[in-house]
TINUDO-106770 format. One record per residue (C-alpha): x, y, z; residue in three letters. Coordinates in steps of 0.05 Angstrom, whole numbers. Layout:
> c1,c2,c3,code
> X,Y,Z,ALA
...
***
This chain:
> c1,c2,c3,code
> 405,316,-256,MET
> 438,271,-307,ALA
> 471,303,-367,ASP
> 422,269,-415,ASP
> 361,297,-380,GLN
> 339,370,-382,PRO
> 327,408,-318,HIS
> 257,409,-290,ARG
> 213,465,-316,ILE
> 196,520,-268,SER
> 127,529,-237,GLY
> 67,565,-265,ILE
> 66,640,-259,THR
> 4,678,-236,VAL
> 6,720,-300,THR
> -8,658,-342,ALA
> -59,628,-295,VAL
> -122,664,-319,ARG
> -110,652,-393,LEU
> -151,605,-436,LEU
> -113,597,-500,LEU
> -130,569,-568,SER
> -85,521,-605,ALA
> -51,577,-644,GLY
> -36,619,-582,ALA
> -7,559,-546,LEU
> 56,558,-588,PHE
> 71,630,-569,ALA
> 62,618,-495,ALA
> 125,616,-454,GLY
> 96,594,-388,THR
> 55,535,-364,LYS
> -19,549,-365,LEU
> -77,527,-323,ARG
> -116,509,-385,GLU
> -85,491,-452,VAL
> -106,460,-517,SER
> -72,394,-534,LEU
> -67,390,-609,ASN
> 8,399,-603,VAL
> 17,324,-589,VAL
> -22,278,-621,ASP
> 78,-382,168,ASN
> 100,-409,189,THR
> 52,-457,215,ALA
> -1,-430,263,ALA
> 34,-462,322,SER
> 95,-417,310,LYS
> 53,-356,296,LEU
> 16,-365,361,ALA
> 81,-353,398,SER
> 79,-279,380,ILE
> 76,-241,446,GLU
> 27,-186,458,VAL
> 77,-152,502,SER
> 116,-95,469,THR
> 181,-110,506,SER
> 210,-169,468,THR
> 236,-136,405,SER
> 263,-71,379,ARG
> 205,-70,330,ARG
> 156,-79,387,LEU
> 178,-15,421,SER
> 135,47,419,THR
> 192,93,401,GLU
> 177,154,358,ALA
> 138,136,296,GLY
> 123,64,318,ASN
> 60,75,360,ASP
> 23,33,310,HIS
> 56,-30,337,ILE
> 20,-23,403,GLU
> -48,-18,369,SER
> -31,-80,327,LEU
> -18,-121,389,HIS
> -80,-94,423,SER
> -120,-120,364,ASP
> -86,-188,370,LEU
> -102,-190,445,ALA
> -176,-173,431,ALA
> -180,-228,378,ARG
> -149,-279,425,GLN
> -198,-260,480,LYS
> -256,-271,432,LEU
> -231,-342,421,PHE
> -217,-355,494,ASP
> -286,-332,516,ASP
> -324,-372,463,ALA
> -362,-435,479,ALA
> -321,-499,465,PRO
> -367,-523,408,GLY
> -377,-455,376,GLU
> -353,-447,304,ILE
> -302,-392,304,LYS
> -295,-382,229,TYR
> -327,-313,229,TRP
> -288,-288,289,PHE
> -232,-261,245,GLU
> -280,-212,212,TYR
> -286,-155,260,SER
> -304,-97,215,GLY
> -356,-48,239,PRO
> -429,-53,218,LEU
> -440,2,166,GLN
> -497,30,126,LYS
> -495,24,51,TYR
> -534,83,22,PHE
> -556,66,-49,TYR
> -615,109,-69,ARG
> -647,176,-50,TYR
> -722,175,-41,SER
> -752,242,-60,LYS
> -819,224,-29,SER
> -790,206,39,ARG
> -733,257,31,LYS
> -681,208,56,LYS
> -633,157,28,ALA
> -649,83,28,ASP
> -596,38,57,SER
> -581,-32,82,PHE
> -530,-53,133,GLU
> -469,-96,126,GLY
> -394,-103,138,ARG
> -338,-92,88,ASP
> -282,-139,108,ASP
> -248,-137,40,SER
> -193,-88,57,GLY
> -207,-50,-8,VAL
> -206,26,-1,THR
> -275,48,-24,SER
> -309,115,-29,SER
> -369,87,9,ARG
> -338,53,69,PHE
> -274,93,78,VAL
> -302,164,84,PRO
> -236,200,97,ARG
> -179,207,46,PRO
> -114,170,54,GLY
> -129,96,43,GLY
> -154,75,111,GLY
> -141,89,185,GLU
> -72,58,185,ASP
> -47,102,129,TYR
> -79,163,161,GLU
> -41,151,226,LYS
> 28,144,194,VAL
> 66,206,173,ASP
> 106,185,112,ILE
> 140,253,111,SER
> 173,240,179,ASP
> 243,217,162,LEU
> 254,194,234,SER
> 208,135,219,THR
> 225,73,177,ASP
> 163,85,134,VAL
> 184,156,116,GLY
> 256,137,101,LYS
> 234,79,56,ARG
> 184,120,16,PHE
> 234,175,4,LYS
> 288,125,-16,LYS
> 241,91,-66,ASN
> 220,157,-98,CYS
> 291,183,-102,ALA
> 319,118,-131,THR
> 268,104,-185,PHE
> 243,174,-201,GLY
> 272,233,-239,ALA
> 322,249,-183,PHE
> 394,234,-203,ASP
> 408,187,-145,SER
> 473,164,-177,GLU
> 505,234,-173,ASN
> 467,265,-116,GLY
> 458,248,-43,ALA
> 389,223,-26,VAL
> 391,268,35,ASP
> 387,328,-11,SER
> 323,301,-42,TYR
> 262,340,-19,ASP
> 193,312,-37,LYS
> 167,258,-83,CYS
> 142,294,-145,ARG
> 79,262,-173,VAL
> 37,279,-234,LEU
> -36,259,-232,PHE
> -68,254,-301,SER
> -145,250,-296,ILE
> -185,230,-357,ASN
> -254,261,-348,THR
> -285,239,-413,VAL
> -354,209,-399,GLY
> -362,247,-334,ALA
> -433,273,-327,GLY
> -495,285,-285,ALA
> -544,235,-314,GLY
> -545,247,-389,SER
> -516,317,-383,VAL
> -441,332,-387,LEU
> -412,347,-318,LEU
> -385,414,-342,TRP
> -454,438,-361,GLU
> -477,434,-289,THR
> -454,473,-227,LYS
> -398,448,-181,PRO
> -418,420,-113,PRO
> -428,470,-58,ARG
> -377,477,-2,SER
> -401,464,69,TYR
> -365,490,131,ALA
> -398,434,169,ASP
> -391,367,133,GLU
> -450,339,174,ALA
> -495,389,139,ALA
> -475,365,70,LYS
> -533,327,38,PRO
> -521,256,13,TRP
> -516,252,-63,ILE
> -518,186,-100,SER
> -453,170,-134,GLU
> -494,147,-194,GLN
> -530,215,-198,ALA
> -469,256,-216,THR
> -395,246,-229,ALA
> -380,307,-186,ALA
> -380,264,-123,THR
> -327,218,-152,SER
> -285,275,-179,LEU
> -289,310,-112,GLU
> -265,248,-75,ARG
> -208,237,-124,GLY
> -183,308,-116,LEU
> -191,303,-40,ALA
> -143,243,-42,GLU
> -91,282,-80,VAL
> -98,341,-33,ASN
> -90,296,27,ALA
> -24,270,-2,MET
> 2,341,-8,CYS
> -20,358,63,VAL
> 19,298,89,LYS
> 81,334,65,GLY
> 119,278,30,ALA
> 88,289,-39,ILE
> 91,348,-86,ASP
> 31,335,-132,ALA
> 10,366,-198,ARG
> -57,350,-230,VAL
> -71,350,-304,GLN
> -145,345,-320,VAL
> -160,320,-391,LEU
> -224,345,-425,VAL
> -251,344,-496,CYS
> -272,417,-500,GLU
> -257,480,-459,PRO
> -295,480,-393,ILE
> -325,538,-353,PRO
> -277,575,-307,GLU
> -325,561,-250,LEU
> -305,488,-253,TRP
> -231,504,-259,THR
> -234,548,-197,ASN
> -272,494,-160,TRP
> -220,441,-176,MET
> -165,489,-155,GLU
> -200,499,-88,GLU
> -201,424,-77,GLN
> -125,424,-85,LEU
> -110,480,-36,SER
> -60,437,2,GLY
> -19,428,-62,CYS
> -8,502,-76,SER
> 59,533,-60,ASN
> 57,601,-25,GLY
> 6,657,-28,ASP
> -22,688,-91,GLU
> 28,735,-121,GLY
> 92,731,-162,GLU
> 117,659,-165,GLY
> 51,629,-141,TYR
> 52,557,-163,ASP
> -16,528,-183,ILE
> -21,452,-180,PRO
> -76,446,-233,LEU
> -77,447,-308,GLN
> -136,433,-353,VAL
> -116,404,-420,VAL
> -163,405,-480,VAL
> -145,342,-518,MET
> -182,355,-583,SER
> -194,408,-635,ILE
> -264,422,-663,PRO
> -256,370,-717,ASP
> -240,314,-667,THR
> -285,335,-609,ALA
> -339,284,-627,ASP
> -288,229,-631,THR
> -260,250,-563,CYS
> -329,246,-531,HIS
> -341,176,-562,ASP
> -325,127,-505,LEU
> -313,72,-556,LYS
> -260,109,-595,SER
> -202,102,-546,GLY
> -183,174,-565,PHE
> -176,199,-493,ALA
> -139,137,-470,GLU
> -87,145,-525,LYS
> -78,219,-511,LYS
> -67,204,-438,GLN
> -14,152,-455,GLN
> 21,200,-502,ASN
> 22,256,-451,LEU
> 55,212,-397,ILE
> 103,172,-440,LEU
> 119,230,-487,ALA
> 157,186,-537,PRO
> 200,227,-586,PRO
> 164,203,-649,PHE
> 102,243,-629,LEU
> 135,307,-653,THR
> 181,280,-707,GLU
> 140,312,-762,ASN
> 132,379,-727,GLU
> 177,439,-735,GLY
> 222,459,-677,ALA
> 185,499,-625,THR
> 211,566,-601,LYS
> 226,540,-532,ASN
> 256,472,-547,GLN
> 304,455,-602,GLU
> 299,385,-631,LYS
> 359,343,-646,SER
> 374,274,-669,LYS
> 395,255,-599,ASP
> 329,279,-570,ALA
> 291,235,-618,GLU
> 324,172,-595,ILE
> 336,189,-522,ASN
> 278,167,-478,PRO
> 302,213,-422,ALA
> 284,273,-464,VAL
> 211,294,-473,LYS
> 194,330,-537,THR
> 122,347,-521,THR
> 104,421,-513,HIS
> 138,453,-453,PRO
> 74,488,-431,ASP
> 44,420,-413,LEU
> 53,399,-340,LEU
> 66,329,-365,SER
> 128,354,-404,SER
> 163,363,-337,ASP
> 199,305,-303,TYR
> 167,270,-244,TYR
> 186,214,-197,ASP
> 118,181,-207,LEU
> 63,187,-259,TYR
> -8,168,-239,VAL
> -61,160,-295,ALA
> -133,150,-275,VAL
> -203,159,-302,LYS
> -249,203,-261,TRP
> -286,142,-236,SER
> -224,107,-206,SER
> -204,119,-133,LEU
> -128,124,-124,VAL
> -104,138,-53,THR
> -40,148,-15,LEU
> -42,73,-1,ARG
> -43,60,-76,SER
> 17,105,-88,VAL
> 56,77,-29,PHE
> 42,5,-50,ALA
> 62,17,-122,PHE
> 127,51,-100,SER
> 145,-7,-55,GLN
> 126,-61,-106,ALA
> 169,-26,-159,SER
> 227,-26,-110,ALA
> 216,-99,-94,ASP
> 218,-118,-168,LEU
> 281,-77,-179,ALA
> 314,-112,-120,ALA
> 299,-179,-151,ALA
> 326,-157,-219,ALA
> 390,-130,-188,ALA
> 403,-191,-145,SER
> 464,-233,-158,ALA
> 421,-295,-149,THR
> 397,-326,-213,LYS
> 330,-361,-213,PHE
> 345,-422,-255,GLU
> 305,-480,-229,HIS
> 230,-492,-230,LYS
> 207,-464,-164,GLU
> 146,-434,-198,SER
> 121,-413,-267,PRO
> 149,-348,-295,LEU
> 119,-293,-339,PRO
> 147,-290,-410,ASN
> 172,-219,-400,SER
> 229,-195,-356,SER
> 200,-124,-355,PHE
> 148,-125,-299,LEU
> 107,-66,-275,ILE
> 58,-67,-217,PRO
> -13,-59,-244,SER
> -83,-46,-219,PHE
> -151,-79,-225,VAL
> -217,-43,-216,ARG
> -270,-69,-167,VAL
> -343,-48,-157,SER
> -396,-57,-104,TYR
> -468,-78,-114,VAL
> -515,-19,-124,SER
> -588,-9,-140,GLU
> -570,0,-214,GLU
> -537,-67,-220,ASN
> -570,-128,-250,ASN
> -602,-167,-193,LYS
> -560,-228,-207,VAL
> -500,-192,-178,ALA
> -531,-191,-109,LYS
> -528,-267,-103,TRP
> -453,-259,-96,ARG
> -462,-226,-28,MET
> -451,-271,33,HIS
> -494,-257,94,GLY
> -486,-185,115,ASP
> -417,-177,83,PHE
> -403,-130,25,PHE
> -357,-160,-28,HIS
> -325,-112,-77,PRO
> -315,-151,-140,ALA
> -275,-146,-204,ALA
> -309,-155,-271,TRP
> -250,-146,-318,GLU
> -211,-208,-296,ILE
> -226,-279,-272,SER
> -186,-335,-240,LYS
> -161,-354,-310,ASP
> -132,-285,-324,SER
> -69,-294,-282,TYR
> -18,-343,-254,GLU
> 27,-338,-194,THR
> 102,-338,-190,ALA
> 156,-336,-136,TRP
> 208,-282,-147,PHE
> 270,-293,-104,PRO
> 300,-232,-70,HIS
> 240,-189,-89,SER
> 243,-153,-21,LEU
> 271,-83,-17,SER
> 285,-46,47,SER
> 285,18,7,GLY
> 311,35,-62,GLY
> 359,-17,-89,LYS
> 376,-45,-20,ASN
> 358,-119,-23,ASN
> 332,-144,44,LEU
> 349,-216,25,CYS
> 423,-202,14,GLU
> 432,-190,87,LYS
> 434,-265,90,GLY
> 458,-315,38,SER
> 453,-291,-34,THR
> 440,-362,-55,SER
> 378,-369,-12,ASP
> 321,-375,-62,LEU
> 271,-380,-5,LYS
> 276,-306,9,CYS
> 227,-267,-34,GLY
> 152,-263,-45,GLN
> 96,-290,-88,TRP
> 67,-248,-145,TRP
> 7,-252,-191,LEU
> 26,-240,-264,PHE
> -26,-228,-318,MET
> -36,-281,-372,GLU
> -93,-243,-405,GLU
> -111,-172,-421,GLU
> -163,-142,-375,GLN
> -232,-145,-407,MET
> -279,-87,-391,PRO
> -351,-84,-412,THR
> -379,-39,-467,SER
> -362,16,-485,PRO
> -293,12,-453,GLU
> -281,-56,-485,ALA
> -279,-23,-554,TYR
> -235,34,-528,ALA
> -185,-18,-501,ALA
> -182,-51,-570,MET
> -166,16,-603,LYS
> -117,39,-549,SER
> -90,-21,-509,PRO
> -58,-7,-441,PRO
> 17,7,-442,VAL
> 28,-55,-399,VAL
> 1,-124,-418,PHE
> -53,-142,-368,GLY
> -56,-71,-342,GLY
> -113,-22,-342,SER
> -125,42,-380,ASN
> -166,68,-322,TYR
> -115,64,-265,ALA
> -40,57,-279,TRP
> 25,85,-253,MET
> 97,90,-275,LEU
> 162,112,-243,THR
> 207,156,-285,GLU
> 254,97,-296,GLN
> 196,53,-319,GLN
> 173,108,-366,ARG
> 241,110,-399,LYS
> 241,35,-411,GLU
> 171,37,-439,LEU
> 191,93,-487,VAL
> 249,51,-513,LYS
> 199,-4,-529,TYR
> 150,44,-561,GLU
> 205,76,-604,VAL
> 228,7,-628,CYS
> 156,-14,-643,LYS
> 143,52,-680,HIS
> 204,43,-723,SER
> 177,-24,-749,LEU
> 113,7,-776,GLY
> 39,2,-759,GLU
> 24,-64,-793,ASN
> 81,-104,-763,THR
> 59,-170,-733,LYS
> 65,-183,-659,GLU
> 118,-237,-666,LYS
> 163,-191,-707,ALA
> 155,-137,-654,ILE
> 174,-185,-599,THR
> 234,-210,-639,ASP
> 260,-140,-651,SER
> 239,-103,-588,CYS
> 230,-158,-536,GLY
> 167,-177,-499,PRO
> 118,-123,-478,GLN
> 119,-102,-405,ALA
> 74,-147,-363,ARG
> 29,-128,-305,GLY
> 42,-160,-237,VAL
> 12,-154,-167,ILE
> 45,-174,-101,PRO
> 3,-229,-68,LEU
> 15,-202,2,GLY
> -10,-133,-16,ASP
> -62,-150,-69,MET
> -118,-108,-41,GLU
> -77,-45,-47,SER
> -79,-56,-123,PHE
> -154,-64,-126,LEU
> -182,4,-144,VAL
> -253,22,-128,ASN
> -296,42,-188,PHE
> -332,96,-150,MET
> -400,98,-186,PRO
> -406,24,-167,ASN
> -449,7,-227,THR
> -403,-42,-262,ALA
> -427,-109,-236,LEU
> -481,-149,-270,GLY
> -466,-125,-340,LYS
> -454,-173,-398,MET
> -388,-173,-434,HIS
> -379,-164,-508,VAL
> -382,-233,-541,GLU
> -312,-262,-545,GLY
> -285,-206,-501,LYS
> -294,-232,-431,ARG
> -244,-254,-377,PRO
> -219,-325,-387,GLY
> -219,-316,-463,TYR
> -155,-357,-468,THR
> -189,-417,-436,LYS
> -262,-416,-460,PRO
> -269,-492,-458,GLN
> -258,-493,-383,MET
> -320,-450,-372,THR
> -361,-496,-416,VAL
> -337,-557,-378,GLU
> -351,-525,-310,GLU
> -421,-507,-331,ARG
> -434,-577,-358,ALA
> -409,-608,-293,GLU
> -455,-564,-252,LEU
> -515,-584,-293,ARG
> -496,-658,-288,GLU
> -495,-653,-212,ARG
> -563,-619,-214,LYS
> -542,-572,-159,GLN
> -579,-514,-190,LEU
> -637,-552,-220,LYS
> -692,-503,-239,GLY
> -651,-442,-217,GLN
> -631,-412,-283,LYS
> -621,-343,-255,ASP
> -568,-366,-207,ILE
> -534,-406,-262,GLU
> -532,-343,-304,LYS
> -502,-305,-245,ALA
> -446,-356,-240,LEU
> -428,-361,-313,PHE
> -458,-307,-358,ASP
> -438,-249,-313,TYR
> -366,-241,-291,ASN
> -367,-223,-217,ILE
> -301,-238,-182,TYR
> -301,-219,-108,PRO
> -236,-192,-79,ALA
> -235,-245,-24,ALA
> -243,-300,-75,LEU
> -187,-271,-118,MET
> -140,-273,-58,HIS
> -159,-345,-42,LYS
> -152,-368,-115,ASP
> -84,-335,-123,ALA
> -58,-365,-58,THR
> -83,-435,-74,LEU
> -53,-431,-144,LYS
> 15,-419,-113,ALA
> 4,-473,-60,VAL
> -17,-527,-109,ARG
> 40,-511,-157,TYR
> 91,-518,-101,ARG
> 58,-581,-73,ASP
> 67,-615,-141,ASN
> 141,-599,-143,ARG
> 168,-617,-74,VAL
> 190,-682,-44,GLU
> 135,-734,-37,LYS
> 148,-737,38,SER
> 129,-663,45,MET
> 60,-634,38,LYS
> 51,-561,20,ILE
> -13,-530,47,LYS
> -41,-462,61,SER
> -46,-454,136,GLY
> -104,-406,125,TYR
> -144,-432,65,TYR
> -133,-507,71,ASP
> -179,-509,131,VAL
> -253,-525,130,THR
> -300,-471,154,ILE
> -325,-516,211,THR
> -256,-517,243,LYS
> -230,-458,282,PRO
> -169,-422,257,ARG
> -119,-394,307,ASP
> -133,-322,326,ALA
> -66,-302,298,VAL
> -87,-323,228,TRP
> -145,-275,229,GLY
> -99,-221,256,TRP
> -49,-233,200,CYS
> -103,-235,146,GLN
> -133,-170,171,ALA
> -64,-136,165,MET
> -55,-165,95,VAL
> -123,-140,71,ARG
> -110,-70,96,THR
> -41,-64,64,GLY
> 1,-68,127,LEU
> 50,-119,99,CYS
> 77,-61,58,THR
> 64,-2,104,LEU
> 96,-36,165,HIS
> 146,-77,125,ALA
> 202,-67,177,GLU
> 158,-100,229,TYR
> 129,-156,186,LEU
> 185,-170,136,ARG
> 245,-169,182,GLU
> 219,-214,237,GLN
> 220,-289,232,GLU
> 153,-326,236,ASP
> 111,-263,238,ARG
> 55,-269,186,CYS
> 104,-286,131,LEU
> 57,-336,98,GLU
> -2,-288,99,SER
> 42,-233,70,CYS
> 61,-278,12,GLY
> 134,-284,34,MET
> 139,-359,48,ARG
> 158,-403,-11,LEU
> 132,-468,17,ASP
> 74,-440,58,PHE
> 57,-488,115,SER
> 100,-547,97,ALA
> 87,-611,135,ASN
> 129,-674,135,GLU
***
């Protein structure tokens, strides 16, 4: 551990576990508690791709050595796709052949009279990890199969290297081999969780069933318990995998019954260390964020109270306690107030410890192992680009106005029976399309970051070749607007903006190194005073951190809003996605009316313009074509830049390999199997967002 950073605080003792303390008693407590009160802190072209051999004998990466069994299944999938094309009639349109997801039932309402759940069938080809269509924790079958704790595999080595390099571990002065597990804090904001109009904590926890098949289906709109249960199951699955040491901090407005605390602890059985007894380490802590005077404000979803408290807990900037007396357990000093490495929040709080990764979510957001793995890799990729000796000086692509970039998440929701009917017109055939409602195509731009490819930690994959090669890197989406939720969260976001511009208050992550940098910015901003204008803050402290998403792993950053009731709601006037370009929406609507394409179909026109429903598949297409068109306008006239996948009409067949590559992209394999897909020439590079000029034709 570095000299400027205190040692990690020891685990929770059994003696302290059963205590429920008031605010006054908290200051006298010397151990971490399970429940505390928180008033102490305020391609290459398709022809080249088709040359990929199904045989597993042509490359080291195609071998099925230990830990690489997944390669065989990938090639079996490619062989099956190719056979589908080969067996098709010559004139048959093969556009839909690439979508091979299973037919699934979408349960959306329980009928008391018939005593069964209503459903309709469809396929979810989006690649988004949802609570509905991915029933098991982990982030999908591919992430379930891979053991990220196995250091004999490339995946395990890379994940450990990323955590050790950018987390709280002193990688400069300690060997990474001595690093054990990735320490992750999950902070869960439960404000607004309920069962209908009743607070969740006033009901009973879900029953446990030895046989999962006997468990009755409960609508995710009926109670928040189903969403909370799935979220905790995801954390528990990460612990069971063995590569992550997780701690969970549940944020509430008022003390909750011990029955619920015990239930949540049971859900995290895989995260507990040892048997009950002396030194038993409990992974759960319930934090009461308010005092009686502020409880009503805490419960108010428009106040932003809980969002701000969650930010303060994770960032722990020194100015939070600058007006408080020194605690008995932690002496304050001038250095501690200005040093972002030192947390001055109360030591009884789990969040006052130091972690490699911090994960902040609302109870309704589904964060999985895939989300954590993707964030870890994207952070390493950005760090590799920043540390590269290559300077990006010429206009290959537009750039964000901040050099401090942090991978960020966007929430998506599925259609449900509680949605406005206009949302259902955005479904295509029998396909389910999870859609965002807080961003639109005008909310972001795309940029090419050279050398933004890490093989683990600060090791830059591109520097194995020429350091002047700007064509080694990947495409990124960077946010040009703040995300715009609907009411009441829109008002909460105004009161307590996300810590990253373009990020979300309802699903965000930080490495320890990113936390330190954000604290520096917050300290500088705080020193200027509350009423300082934005320009003055930028001049003194630099631009605010900006949210980015890797194009080749976009779906891993789309987080399922589990109640699935978000689509088909109107935004607050003046607070909807695309707010920086309102005239464009007006012009598009006028053009549609002029063409008379929707003559007499006012409801569909409303669905297109008055409601913001942005399907994940459309987002991927829009982002890719933004990058393609930008590059096409800036290359030699003799060269034409096109997307080998999207610049094809639906009546023309795409090569089977394109569907294979796109399926891997959607399910997050460009990141999970990076050694196979990044380090091989002409293997899905364009689909994975790692080809600067896409399918360039002379």
